[in-house]
mmCIF file of the N, C-alpha and C atoms, coordinates in Angstrom:
data_MODEL
# 
_entry.id   MODEL 
# 
loop_
_atom_site.group_PDB 
_atom_site.id 
_atom_site.type_symbol 
_atom_site.label_atom_id 
_atom_site.label_alt_id 
_atom_site.label_comp_id 
_atom_site.label_asym_id 
_atom_site.label_entity_id 
_atom_site.label_seq_id 
_atom_site.pdbx_PDB_ins_code 
_atom_site.Cartn_x 
_atom_site.Cartn_y 
_atom_site.Cartn_z 
_atom_site.occupancy 
_atom_site.B_iso_or_equiv 
_atom_site.pdbx_formal_charge 
_atom_site.auth_seq_id 
_atom_site.auth_comp_id 
_atom_site.auth_asym_id 
_atom_site.auth_atom_id 
_atom_site.pdbx_PDB_model_num 
ATOM 1   N N  . MET A 1 1  ? -33.730 -26.065 -35.011 1.00 0.00 ? 1  MET A N  1 
ATOM 2   C CA . MET A 1 1  ? -33.675 -24.695 -34.807 1.00 0.00 ? 1  MET A CA 1 
ATOM 3   C C  . MET A 1 1  ? -32.423 -23.954 -34.172 1.00 0.00 ? 1  MET A C  1 
ATOM 4   N N  . MET A 1 2  ? -31.507 -23.061 -35.018 1.00 0.00 ? 2  MET A N  1 
ATOM 5   C CA . MET A 1 2  ? -30.573 -22.527 -34.163 1.00 0.00 ? 2  MET A CA 1 
ATOM 6   C C  . MET A 1 2  ? -30.796 -21.280 -33.247 1.00 0.00 ? 2  MET A C  1 
ATOM 7   N N  . SER A 1 3  ? -30.187 -20.967 -32.101 1.00 0.00 ? 3  SER A N  1 
ATOM 8   C CA . SER A 1 3  ? -30.847 -19.720 -31.775 1.00 0.00 ? 3  SER A CA 1 
ATOM 9   C C  . SER A 1 3  ? -29.456 -19.036 -31.851 1.00 0.00 ? 3  SER A C  1 
ATOM 10  N N  . ASP A 1 4  ? -30.216 -17.525 -32.158 1.00 0.00 ? 4  ASP A N  1 
ATOM 11  C CA . ASP A 1 4  ? -29.733 -16.309 -32.144 1.00 0.00 ? 4  ASP A CA 1 
ATOM 12  C C  . ASP A 1 4  ? -28.737 -16.075 -30.656 1.00 0.00 ? 4  ASP A C  1 
ATOM 13  N N  . ASP A 1 5  ? -28.313 -16.839 -29.593 1.00 0.00 ? 5  ASP A N  1 
ATOM 14  C CA . ASP A 1 5  ? -27.778 -16.253 -28.325 1.00 0.00 ? 5  ASP A CA 1 
ATOM 15  C C  . ASP A 1 5  ? -26.645 -17.187 -28.964 1.00 0.00 ? 5  ASP A C  1 
ATOM 16  N N  . ARG A 1 6  ? -25.477 -16.580 -29.050 1.00 0.00 ? 6  ARG A N  1 
ATOM 17  C CA . ARG A 1 6  ? -24.220 -17.129 -29.479 1.00 0.00 ? 6  ARG A CA 1 
ATOM 18  C C  . ARG A 1 6  ? -23.104 -16.709 -28.260 1.00 0.00 ? 6  ARG A C  1 
ATOM 19  N N  . ARG A 1 7  ? -22.689 -17.372 -27.747 1.00 0.00 ? 7  ARG A N  1 
ATOM 20  C CA . ARG A 1 7  ? -21.775 -17.516 -26.479 1.00 0.00 ? 7  ARG A CA 1 
ATOM 21  C C  . ARG A 1 7  ? -20.471 -17.882 -27.031 1.00 0.00 ? 7  ARG A C  1 
ATOM 22  N N  . ASP A 1 8  ? -19.250 -17.316 -26.695 1.00 0.00 ? 8  ASP A N  1 
ATOM 23  C CA . ASP A 1 8  ? -17.969 -17.548 -26.904 1.00 0.00 ? 8  ASP A CA 1 
ATOM 24  C C  . ASP A 1 8  ? -17.573 -17.767 -28.327 1.00 0.00 ? 8  ASP A C  1 
ATOM 25  N N  . GLY A 1 9  ? -18.268 -16.920 -29.363 1.00 0.00 ? 9  GLY A N  1 
ATOM 26  C CA . GLY A 1 9  ? -18.341 -17.034 -30.694 1.00 0.00 ? 9  GLY A CA 1 
ATOM 27  C C  . GLY A 1 9  ? -18.623 -18.272 -31.648 1.00 0.00 ? 9  GLY A C  1 
ATOM 28  N N  . GLU A 1 10 ? -19.199 -19.208 -30.594 1.00 0.00 ? 10 GLU A N  1 
ATOM 29  C CA . GLU A 1 10 ? -19.637 -20.441 -31.245 1.00 0.00 ? 10 GLU A CA 1 
ATOM 30  C C  . GLU A 1 10 ? -20.585 -20.332 -32.378 1.00 0.00 ? 10 GLU A C  1 
ATOM 31  N N  . GLY A 1 11 ? -20.574 -20.629 -33.311 1.00 0.00 ? 11 GLY A N  1 
ATOM 32  C CA . GLY A 1 11 ? -21.227 -20.339 -34.436 1.00 0.00 ? 11 GLY A CA 1 
ATOM 33  C C  . GLY A 1 11 ? -21.055 -18.624 -35.315 1.00 0.00 ? 11 GLY A C  1 
ATOM 34  N N  . ALA A 1 12 ? -20.408 -18.160 -34.673 1.00 0.00 ? 12 ALA A N  1 
ATOM 35  C CA . ALA A 1 12 ? -20.149 -16.780 -35.064 1.00 0.00 ? 12 ALA A CA 1 
ATOM 36  C C  . ALA A 1 12 ? -19.727 -16.296 -36.508 1.00 0.00 ? 12 ALA A C  1 
ATOM 37  N N  . THR A 1 13 ? -19.754 -15.843 -37.512 1.00 0.00 ? 13 THR A N  1 
ATOM 38  C CA . THR A 1 13 ? -19.372 -15.524 -38.612 1.00 0.00 ? 13 THR A CA 1 
ATOM 39  C C  . THR A 1 13 ? -18.363 -15.023 -38.592 1.00 0.00 ? 13 THR A C  1 
ATOM 40  N N  . PRO A 1 14 ? -17.239 -14.527 -39.358 1.00 0.00 ? 14 PRO A N  1 
ATOM 41  C CA . PRO A 1 14 ? -16.054 -13.910 -39.548 1.00 0.00 ? 14 PRO A CA 1 
ATOM 42  C C  . PRO A 1 14 ? -16.355 -12.498 -39.683 1.00 0.00 ? 14 PRO A C  1 
ATOM 43  N N  . SER A 1 15 ? -17.942 -11.903 -40.254 1.00 0.00 ? 15 SER A N  1 
ATOM 44  C CA . SER A 1 15 ? -18.284 -10.710 -39.968 1.00 0.00 ? 15 SER A CA 1 
ATOM 45  C C  . SER A 1 15 ? -18.771 -10.452 -38.679 1.00 0.00 ? 15 SER A C  1 
ATOM 46  N N  . ASP A 1 16 ? -19.218 -11.186 -37.635 1.00 0.00 ? 16 ASP A N  1 
ATOM 47  C CA . ASP A 1 16 ? -19.695 -10.999 -36.182 1.00 0.00 ? 16 ASP A CA 1 
ATOM 48  C C  . ASP A 1 16 ? -18.537 -11.017 -35.459 1.00 0.00 ? 16 ASP A C  1 
ATOM 49  N N  . ARG A 1 17 ? -17.436 -11.462 -35.692 1.00 0.00 ? 17 ARG A N  1 
ATOM 50  C CA . ARG A 1 17 ? -15.893 -11.289 -34.625 1.00 0.00 ? 17 ARG A CA 1 
ATOM 51  C C  . ARG A 1 17 ? -15.589 -10.145 -34.595 1.00 0.00 ? 17 ARG A C  1 
ATOM 52  N N  . PRO A 1 18 ? -15.252 -9.368  -33.430 1.00 0.00 ? 18 PRO A N  1 
ATOM 53  C CA . PRO A 1 18 ? -14.047 -7.802  -33.598 1.00 0.00 ? 18 PRO A CA 1 
ATOM 54  C C  . PRO A 1 18 ? -13.438 -8.255  -34.625 1.00 0.00 ? 18 PRO A C  1 
ATOM 55  N N  . LYS A 1 19 ? -13.226 -6.766  -35.746 1.00 0.00 ? 19 LYS A N  1 
ATOM 56  C CA . LYS A 1 19 ? -12.000 -6.533  -36.417 1.00 0.00 ? 19 LYS A CA 1 
ATOM 57  C C  . LYS A 1 19 ? -10.795 -6.479  -35.443 1.00 0.00 ? 19 LYS A C  1 
ATOM 58  N N  . SER A 1 20 ? -9.452  -7.176  -36.514 1.00 0.00 ? 20 SER A N  1 
ATOM 59  C CA . SER A 1 20 ? -8.334  -6.671  -35.679 1.00 0.00 ? 20 SER A CA 1 
ATOM 60  C C  . SER A 1 20 ? -7.315  -6.323  -36.692 1.00 0.00 ? 20 SER A C  1 
ATOM 61  N N  . GLY A 1 21 ? -6.147  -5.409  -36.221 1.00 0.00 ? 21 GLY A N  1 
ATOM 62  C CA . GLY A 1 21 ? -5.464  -5.471  -37.254 1.00 0.00 ? 21 GLY A CA 1 
ATOM 63  C C  . GLY A 1 21 ? -4.737  -3.819  -36.353 1.00 0.00 ? 21 GLY A C  1 
ATOM 64  N N  . PRO A 1 22 ? -4.237  -3.438  -37.013 1.00 0.00 ? 22 PRO A N  1 
ATOM 65  C CA . PRO A 1 22 ? -3.319  -1.954  -36.856 1.00 0.00 ? 22 PRO A CA 1 
ATOM 66  C C  . PRO A 1 22 ? -4.151  -0.629  -37.099 1.00 0.00 ? 22 PRO A C  1 
ATOM 67  N N  . ASP A 1 23 ? -5.626  -0.691  -37.564 1.00 0.00 ? 23 ASP A N  1 
ATOM 68  C CA . ASP A 1 23 ? -6.577  0.406   -37.131 1.00 0.00 ? 23 ASP A CA 1 
ATOM 69  C C  . ASP A 1 23 ? -7.420  0.193   -36.040 1.00 0.00 ? 23 ASP A C  1 
ATOM 70  N N  . THR A 1 24 ? -7.393  -1.576  -35.588 1.00 0.00 ? 24 THR A N  1 
ATOM 71  C CA . THR A 1 24 ? -8.574  -0.937  -34.365 1.00 0.00 ? 24 THR A CA 1 
ATOM 72  C C  . THR A 1 24 ? -7.559  -1.829  -33.414 1.00 0.00 ? 24 THR A C  1 
ATOM 73  N N  . ALA A 1 25 ? -6.293  -1.849  -32.912 1.00 0.00 ? 25 ALA A N  1 
ATOM 74  C CA . ALA A 1 25 ? -5.798  -2.203  -31.817 1.00 0.00 ? 25 ALA A CA 1 
ATOM 75  C C  . ALA A 1 25 ? -5.480  -1.516  -30.749 1.00 0.00 ? 25 ALA A C  1 
ATOM 76  N N  . GLY A 1 26 ? -5.519  -0.227  -30.724 1.00 0.00 ? 26 GLY A N  1 
ATOM 77  C CA . GLY A 1 26 ? -5.747  0.616   -29.706 1.00 0.00 ? 26 GLY A CA 1 
ATOM 78  C C  . GLY A 1 26 ? -7.225  0.709   -29.343 1.00 0.00 ? 26 GLY A C  1 
ATOM 79  N N  . MET A 1 27 ? -8.786  0.299   -30.170 1.00 0.00 ? 27 MET A N  1 
ATOM 80  C CA . MET A 1 27 ? -9.647  0.308   -29.392 1.00 0.00 ? 27 MET A CA 1 
ATOM 81  C C  . MET A 1 27 ? -9.879  -1.063  -28.666 1.00 0.00 ? 27 MET A C  1 
ATOM 82  N N  . LEU A 1 28 ? -9.167  -2.159  -28.946 1.00 0.00 ? 28 LEU A N  1 
ATOM 83  C CA . LEU A 1 28 ? -9.324  -3.608  -28.451 1.00 0.00 ? 28 LEU A CA 1 
ATOM 84  C C  . LEU A 1 28 ? -8.830  -3.516  -27.105 1.00 0.00 ? 28 LEU A C  1 
ATOM 85  N N  . THR A 1 29 ? -7.358  -2.549  -26.571 1.00 0.00 ? 29 THR A N  1 
ATOM 86  C CA . THR A 1 29 ? -7.306  -2.485  -25.508 1.00 0.00 ? 29 THR A CA 1 
ATOM 87  C C  . THR A 1 29 ? -7.816  -1.323  -24.735 1.00 0.00 ? 29 THR A C  1 
ATOM 88  N N  . GLY A 1 30 ? -8.438  -0.417  -25.222 1.00 0.00 ? 30 GLY A N  1 
ATOM 89  C CA . GLY A 1 30 ? -8.868  0.972   -24.856 1.00 0.00 ? 30 GLY A CA 1 
ATOM 90  C C  . GLY A 1 30 ? -8.010  2.360   -24.660 1.00 0.00 ? 30 GLY A C  1 
ATOM 91  N N  . GLY A 1 31 ? -6.849  2.006   -25.419 1.00 0.00 ? 31 GLY A N  1 
ATOM 92  C CA . GLY A 1 31 ? -5.705  2.724   -25.290 1.00 0.00 ? 31 GLY A CA 1 
ATOM 93  C C  . GLY A 1 31 ? -6.097  3.239   -26.490 1.00 0.00 ? 31 GLY A C  1 
ATOM 94  N N  . ILE A 1 32 ? -5.580  4.926   -26.615 1.00 0.00 ? 32 ILE A N  1 
ATOM 95  C CA . ILE A 1 32 ? -5.628  5.798   -27.745 1.00 0.00 ? 32 ILE A CA 1 
ATOM 96  C C  . ILE A 1 32 ? -3.663  6.521   -27.918 1.00 0.00 ? 32 ILE A C  1 
ATOM 97  N N  . GLY A 1 33 ? -3.923  6.914   -28.692 1.00 0.00 ? 33 GLY A N  1 
ATOM 98  C CA . GLY A 1 33 ? -2.566  7.910   -29.129 1.00 0.00 ? 33 GLY A CA 1 
ATOM 99  C C  . GLY A 1 33 ? -2.448  8.843   -28.010 1.00 0.00 ? 33 GLY A C  1 
ATOM 100 N N  . ALA A 1 34 ? -0.742  8.886   -28.039 1.00 0.00 ? 34 ALA A N  1 
ATOM 101 C CA . ALA A 1 34 ? 0.040   10.044  -26.727 1.00 0.00 ? 34 ALA A CA 1 
ATOM 102 C C  . ALA A 1 34 ? -0.948  11.701  -27.565 1.00 0.00 ? 34 ALA A C  1 
ATOM 103 N N  . ASP A 1 35 ? -1.091  11.705  -28.966 1.00 0.00 ? 35 ASP A N  1 
ATOM 104 C CA . ASP A 1 35 ? -1.544  12.726  -29.249 1.00 0.00 ? 35 ASP A CA 1 
ATOM 105 C C  . ASP A 1 35 ? -2.671  13.215  -28.694 1.00 0.00 ? 35 ASP A C  1 
ATOM 106 N N  . ASP A 1 36 ? -3.599  12.026  -29.219 1.00 0.00 ? 36 ASP A N  1 
ATOM 107 C CA . ASP A 1 36 ? -5.251  12.410  -28.998 1.00 0.00 ? 36 ASP A CA 1 
ATOM 108 C C  . ASP A 1 36 ? -5.030  12.920  -27.792 1.00 0.00 ? 36 ASP A C  1 
ATOM 109 N N  . ARG A 1 37 ? -4.483  12.124  -26.464 1.00 0.00 ? 37 ARG A N  1 
ATOM 110 C CA . ARG A 1 37 ? -4.787  12.241  -25.068 1.00 0.00 ? 37 ARG A CA 1 
ATOM 111 C C  . ARG A 1 37 ? -4.569  13.367  -24.995 1.00 0.00 ? 37 ARG A C  1 
ATOM 112 N N  . ARG A 1 38 ? -3.295  13.997  -25.623 1.00 0.00 ? 38 ARG A N  1 
ATOM 113 C CA . ARG A 1 38 ? -3.385  15.351  -24.960 1.00 0.00 ? 38 ARG A CA 1 
ATOM 114 C C  . ARG A 1 38 ? -3.961  16.594  -25.758 1.00 0.00 ? 38 ARG A C  1 
ATOM 115 N N  . ARG A 1 39 ? -4.892  16.313  -26.688 1.00 0.00 ? 39 ARG A N  1 
ATOM 116 C CA . ARG A 1 39 ? -5.728  16.984  -27.849 1.00 0.00 ? 39 ARG A CA 1 
ATOM 117 C C  . ARG A 1 39 ? -6.559  16.605  -26.665 1.00 0.00 ? 39 ARG A C  1 
ATOM 118 N N  . ILE A 1 40 ? -7.360  15.648  -26.150 1.00 0.00 ? 40 ILE A N  1 
ATOM 119 C CA . ILE A 1 40 ? -8.592  15.592  -25.175 1.00 0.00 ? 40 ILE A CA 1 
ATOM 120 C C  . ILE A 1 40 ? -8.147  16.580  -24.113 1.00 0.00 ? 40 ILE A C  1 
ATOM 121 N N  . GLY A 1 41 ? -7.220  16.340  -23.285 1.00 0.00 ? 41 GLY A N  1 
ATOM 122 C CA . GLY A 1 41 ? -6.655  16.908  -21.923 1.00 0.00 ? 41 GLY A CA 1 
ATOM 123 C C  . GLY A 1 41 ? -6.944  18.430  -22.230 1.00 0.00 ? 41 GLY A C  1 
ATOM 124 N N  . ARG A 1 42 ? -6.358  19.117  -23.826 1.00 0.00 ? 42 ARG A N  1 
ATOM 125 C CA . ARG A 1 42 ? -6.447  20.323  -23.708 1.00 0.00 ? 42 ARG A CA 1 
ATOM 126 C C  . ARG A 1 42 ? -7.683  20.922  -23.801 1.00 0.00 ? 42 ARG A C  1 
ATOM 127 N N  . ASN A 1 43 ? -8.903  19.927  -24.794 1.00 0.00 ? 43 ASN A N  1 
ATOM 128 C CA . ASN A 1 43 ? -9.932  20.589  -24.666 1.00 0.00 ? 43 ASN A CA 1 
ATOM 129 C C  . ASN A 1 43 ? -11.025 20.485  -23.662 1.00 0.00 ? 43 ASN A C  1 
ATOM 130 N N  . LEU A 1 44 ? -10.615 19.203  -22.758 1.00 0.00 ? 44 LEU A N  1 
ATOM 131 C CA . LEU A 1 44 ? -10.978 18.984  -21.547 1.00 0.00 ? 44 LEU A CA 1 
ATOM 132 C C  . LEU A 1 44 ? -10.827 20.566  -20.810 1.00 0.00 ? 44 LEU A C  1 
ATOM 133 N N  . ARG A 1 45 ? -9.489  20.514  -20.192 1.00 0.00 ? 45 ARG A N  1 
ATOM 134 C CA . ARG A 1 45 ? -9.099  22.044  -19.654 1.00 0.00 ? 45 ARG A CA 1 
ATOM 135 C C  . ARG A 1 45 ? -9.877  23.453  -19.922 1.00 0.00 ? 45 ARG A C  1 
ATOM 136 N N  . LEU A 1 46 ? -9.987  23.601  -21.708 1.00 0.00 ? 46 LEU A N  1 
ATOM 137 C CA . LEU A 1 46 ? -10.520 24.821  -21.725 1.00 0.00 ? 46 LEU A CA 1 
ATOM 138 C C  . LEU A 1 46 ? -11.551 24.667  -21.341 1.00 0.00 ? 46 LEU A C  1 
ATOM 139 N N  . LEU A 1 47 ? -12.381 23.572  -21.522 1.00 0.00 ? 47 LEU A N  1 
ATOM 140 C CA . LEU A 1 47 ? -13.873 23.354  -21.162 1.00 0.00 ? 47 LEU A CA 1 
ATOM 141 C C  . LEU A 1 47 ? -14.219 23.561  -19.881 1.00 0.00 ? 47 LEU A C  1 
ATOM 142 N N  . TYR A 1 48 ? -13.581 22.924  -18.880 1.00 0.00 ? 48 TYR A N  1 
ATOM 143 C CA . TYR A 1 48 ? -13.953 23.024  -17.922 1.00 0.00 ? 48 TYR A CA 1 
ATOM 144 C C  . TYR A 1 48 ? -12.892 23.881  -16.620 1.00 0.00 ? 48 TYR A C  1 
ATOM 145 N N  . GLY A 1 49 ? -12.119 24.398  -16.811 1.00 0.00 ? 49 GLY A N  1 
ATOM 146 C CA . GLY A 1 49 ? -11.019 25.173  -16.249 1.00 0.00 ? 49 GLY A CA 1 
ATOM 147 C C  . GLY A 1 49 ? -11.760 25.763  -15.294 1.00 0.00 ? 49 GLY A C  1 
ATOM 148 N N  . SER A 1 50 ? -12.567 26.628  -15.838 1.00 0.00 ? 50 SER A N  1 
ATOM 149 C CA . SER A 1 50 ? -13.443 27.634  -15.043 1.00 0.00 ? 50 SER A CA 1 
ATOM 150 C C  . SER A 1 50 ? -13.737 26.859  -13.907 1.00 0.00 ? 50 SER A C  1 
ATOM 151 N N  . VAL A 1 51 ? -14.453 25.758  -13.761 1.00 0.00 ? 51 VAL A N  1 
ATOM 152 C CA . VAL A 1 51 ? -14.922 24.973  -12.999 1.00 0.00 ? 51 VAL A CA 1 
ATOM 153 C C  . VAL A 1 51 ? -13.938 24.973  -11.904 1.00 0.00 ? 51 VAL A C  1 
ATOM 154 N N  . LEU A 1 52 ? -12.870 24.534  -11.980 1.00 0.00 ? 52 LEU A N  1 
ATOM 155 C CA . LEU A 1 52 ? -11.732 24.769  -10.565 1.00 0.00 ? 52 LEU A CA 1 
ATOM 156 C C  . LEU A 1 52 ? -11.748 26.235  -9.867  1.00 0.00 ? 52 LEU A C  1 
ATOM 157 N N  . ASP A 1 53 ? -11.866 27.229  -10.455 1.00 0.00 ? 53 ASP A N  1 
ATOM 158 C CA . ASP A 1 53 ? -12.314 28.698  -10.278 1.00 0.00 ? 53 ASP A CA 1 
ATOM 159 C C  . ASP A 1 53 ? -13.056 28.672  -8.964  1.00 0.00 ? 53 ASP A C  1 
ATOM 160 N N  . GLN A 1 54 ? -14.228 27.928  -9.143  1.00 0.00 ? 54 GLN A N  1 
ATOM 161 C CA . GLN A 1 54 ? -15.785 28.153  -7.939  1.00 0.00 ? 54 GLN A CA 1 
ATOM 162 C C  . GLN A 1 54 ? -15.260 27.690  -6.822  1.00 0.00 ? 54 GLN A C  1 
ATOM 163 N N  . PRO A 1 55 ? -15.472 28.623  -5.960  1.00 0.00 ? 55 PRO A N  1 
ATOM 164 C CA . PRO A 1 55 ? -15.646 28.097  -4.574  1.00 0.00 ? 55 PRO A CA 1 
ATOM 165 C C  . PRO A 1 55 ? -16.505 26.701  -4.920  1.00 0.00 ? 55 PRO A C  1 
ATOM 166 N N  . LEU A 1 56 ? -16.270 25.607  -3.661  1.00 0.00 ? 56 LEU A N  1 
ATOM 167 C CA . LEU A 1 56 ? -17.082 24.985  -3.209  1.00 0.00 ? 56 LEU A CA 1 
ATOM 168 C C  . LEU A 1 56 ? -17.973 24.706  -2.479  1.00 0.00 ? 56 LEU A C  1 
ATOM 169 N N  . PRO A 1 57 ? -19.314 23.942  -2.802  1.00 0.00 ? 57 PRO A N  1 
ATOM 170 C CA . PRO A 1 57 ? -20.809 24.606  -2.584  1.00 0.00 ? 57 PRO A CA 1 
ATOM 171 C C  . PRO A 1 57 ? -20.526 24.211  -0.802  1.00 0.00 ? 57 PRO A C  1 
ATOM 172 N N  . GLU A 1 58 ? -21.142 24.771  0.189   1.00 0.00 ? 58 GLU A N  1 
ATOM 173 C CA . GLU A 1 58 ? -21.219 24.225  1.214   1.00 0.00 ? 58 GLU A CA 1 
ATOM 174 C C  . GLU A 1 58 ? -21.650 23.111  1.826   1.00 0.00 ? 58 GLU A C  1 
ATOM 175 N N  . ARG A 1 59 ? -22.565 22.875  0.884   1.00 0.00 ? 59 ARG A N  1 
ATOM 176 C CA . ARG A 1 59 ? -23.194 21.404  1.635   1.00 0.00 ? 59 ARG A CA 1 
ATOM 177 C C  . ARG A 1 59 ? -22.187 20.616  1.215   1.00 0.00 ? 59 ARG A C  1 
ATOM 178 N N  . PHE A 1 60 ? -21.199 20.469  0.356   1.00 0.00 ? 60 PHE A N  1 
ATOM 179 C CA . PHE A 1 60 ? -20.031 19.488  -0.091  1.00 0.00 ? 60 PHE A CA 1 
ATOM 180 C C  . PHE A 1 60 ? -19.289 19.603  0.887   1.00 0.00 ? 60 PHE A C  1 
ATOM 181 N N  . THR A 1 61 ? -18.976 21.088  1.211   1.00 0.00 ? 61 THR A N  1 
ATOM 182 C CA . THR A 1 61 ? -17.911 20.954  2.396   1.00 0.00 ? 61 THR A CA 1 
ATOM 183 C C  . THR A 1 61 ? -18.257 20.376  3.832   1.00 0.00 ? 61 THR A C  1 
ATOM 184 N N  . ARG A 1 62 ? -19.856 20.406  4.148   1.00 0.00 ? 62 ARG A N  1 
ATOM 185 C CA . ARG A 1 62 ? -19.979 19.738  5.215   1.00 0.00 ? 62 ARG A CA 1 
ATOM 186 C C  . ARG A 1 62 ? -20.045 18.165  5.018   1.00 0.00 ? 62 ARG A C  1 
ATOM 187 N N  . LEU A 1 63 ? -20.353 17.690  3.888   1.00 0.00 ? 63 LEU A N  1 
ATOM 188 C CA . LEU A 1 63 ? -20.540 16.411  3.233   1.00 0.00 ? 63 LEU A CA 1 
ATOM 189 C C  . LEU A 1 63 ? -18.903 15.924  3.933   1.00 0.00 ? 63 LEU A C  1 
ATOM 190 N N  . ILE A 1 64 ? -18.069 16.501  3.122   1.00 0.00 ? 64 ILE A N  1 
ATOM 191 C CA . ILE A 1 64 ? -16.533 15.988  3.272   1.00 0.00 ? 64 ILE A CA 1 
ATOM 192 C C  . ILE A 1 64 ? -16.456 16.030  5.200   1.00 0.00 ? 64 ILE A C  1 
ATOM 193 N N  . ASP A 1 65 ? -16.335 17.039  5.659   1.00 0.00 ? 65 ASP A N  1 
ATOM 194 C CA . ASP A 1 65 ? -15.921 16.957  6.862   1.00 0.00 ? 65 ASP A CA 1 
ATOM 195 C C  . ASP A 1 65 ? -17.187 16.121  7.713   1.00 0.00 ? 65 ASP A C  1 
ATOM 196 N N  . GLU A 1 66 ? -18.297 15.658  7.566   1.00 0.00 ? 66 GLU A N  1 
ATOM 197 C CA . GLU A 1 66 ? -19.043 14.609  8.010   1.00 0.00 ? 66 GLU A CA 1 
ATOM 198 C C  . GLU A 1 66 ? -18.272 13.218  7.640   1.00 0.00 ? 66 GLU A C  1 
ATOM 199 N N  . LEU A 1 67 ? -17.811 13.271  6.336   1.00 0.00 ? 67 LEU A N  1 
ATOM 200 C CA . LEU A 1 67 ? -17.335 11.842  5.941   1.00 0.00 ? 67 LEU A CA 1 
ATOM 201 C C  . LEU A 1 67 ? -15.648 11.795  6.750   1.00 0.00 ? 67 LEU A C  1 
ATOM 202 N N  . ALA A 1 68 ? -15.140 12.416  6.465   1.00 0.00 ? 68 ALA A N  1 
ATOM 203 C CA . ALA A 1 68 ? -13.972 12.822  7.307   1.00 0.00 ? 68 ALA A CA 1 
ATOM 204 C C  . ALA A 1 68 ? -13.944 12.369  9.124   1.00 0.00 ? 68 ALA A C  1 
ATOM 205 N N  . ALA A 1 69 ? -14.785 13.051  9.628   1.00 0.00 ? 69 ALA A N  1 
ATOM 206 C CA . ALA A 1 69 ? -15.031 12.770  10.984  1.00 0.00 ? 69 ALA A CA 1 
ATOM 207 C C  . ALA A 1 69 ? -15.563 11.094  11.423  1.00 0.00 ? 69 ALA A C  1 
ATOM 208 N N  . ALA A 1 70 ? -16.398 10.773  10.271  1.00 0.00 ? 70 ALA A N  1 
ATOM 209 C CA . ALA A 1 70 ? -16.909 9.456   10.471  1.00 0.00 ? 70 ALA A CA 1 
ATOM 210 C C  . ALA A 1 70 ? -15.819 8.677   10.524  1.00 0.00 ? 70 ALA A C  1 
ATOM 211 N N  . SER A 1 71 ? -14.965 8.687   9.228   1.00 0.00 ? 71 SER A N  1 
ATOM 212 C CA . SER A 1 71 ? -14.009 8.029   9.160   1.00 0.00 ? 71 SER A CA 1 
ATOM 213 C C  . SER A 1 71 ? -12.727 7.914   10.259  1.00 0.00 ? 71 SER A C  1 
ATOM 214 N N  . LYS A 1 72 ? -12.796 9.060   11.043  1.00 0.00 ? 72 LYS A N  1 
ATOM 215 C CA . LYS A 1 72 ? -11.996 9.194   12.172  1.00 0.00 ? 72 LYS A CA 1 
ATOM 216 C C  . LYS A 1 72 ? -12.609 8.246   13.203  1.00 0.00 ? 72 LYS A C  1 
ATOM 217 N N  . ASN A 1 73 ? -13.486 8.185   13.370  1.00 0.00 ? 73 ASN A N  1 
ATOM 218 C CA . ASN A 1 73 ? -14.386 7.062   14.564  1.00 0.00 ? 73 ASN A CA 1 
ATOM 219 C C  . ASN A 1 73 ? -14.452 6.119   14.088  1.00 0.00 ? 73 ASN A C  1 
ATOM 220 N N  . SER A 1 74 ? -14.680 5.299   12.873  1.00 0.00 ? 74 SER A N  1 
ATOM 221 C CA . SER A 1 74 ? -14.111 4.481   12.608  1.00 0.00 ? 74 SER A CA 1 
ATOM 222 C C  . SER A 1 74 ? -13.048 3.625   12.673  1.00 0.00 ? 74 SER A C  1 
ATOM 223 N N  . GLU A 1 75 ? -12.012 4.428   12.755  1.00 0.00 ? 75 GLU A N  1 
ATOM 224 C CA . GLU A 1 75 ? -10.312 3.652   13.204  1.00 0.00 ? 75 GLU A CA 1 
ATOM 225 C C  . GLU A 1 75 ? -10.312 3.976   14.355  1.00 0.00 ? 75 GLU A C  1 
ATOM 226 N N  . GLY A 1 76 ? -10.559 4.489   15.079  1.00 0.00 ? 76 GLY A N  1 
ATOM 227 C CA . GLY A 1 76 ? -10.775 4.611   16.194  1.00 0.00 ? 76 GLY A CA 1 
ATOM 228 C C  . GLY A 1 76 ? -11.228 3.326   17.118  1.00 0.00 ? 76 GLY A C  1 
ATOM 229 N N  . SER A 1 77 ? -11.754 2.555   16.883  1.00 0.00 ? 77 SER A N  1 
ATOM 230 C CA . SER A 1 77 ? -12.703 1.953   17.328  1.00 0.00 ? 77 SER A CA 1 
ATOM 231 C C  . SER A 1 77 ? -12.286 0.736   17.324  1.00 0.00 ? 77 SER A C  1 
# 
């Protein structure tokens, strides 16, 4: 009996293999076009821009200060 566990493409049919070509080249490398990156960036800034204007919560400020102090202490040791 043949195992359904396929490794390294052994026994894979052409339909099981990733498609390649001009339409999928960006997907295979993880890249997207410059226009798409600009559009995504613009929409993210519109959606989350107001978050940058909000003050940092006190607990985060304290945590950052504690981490900075711990880092200085470990560098001095």
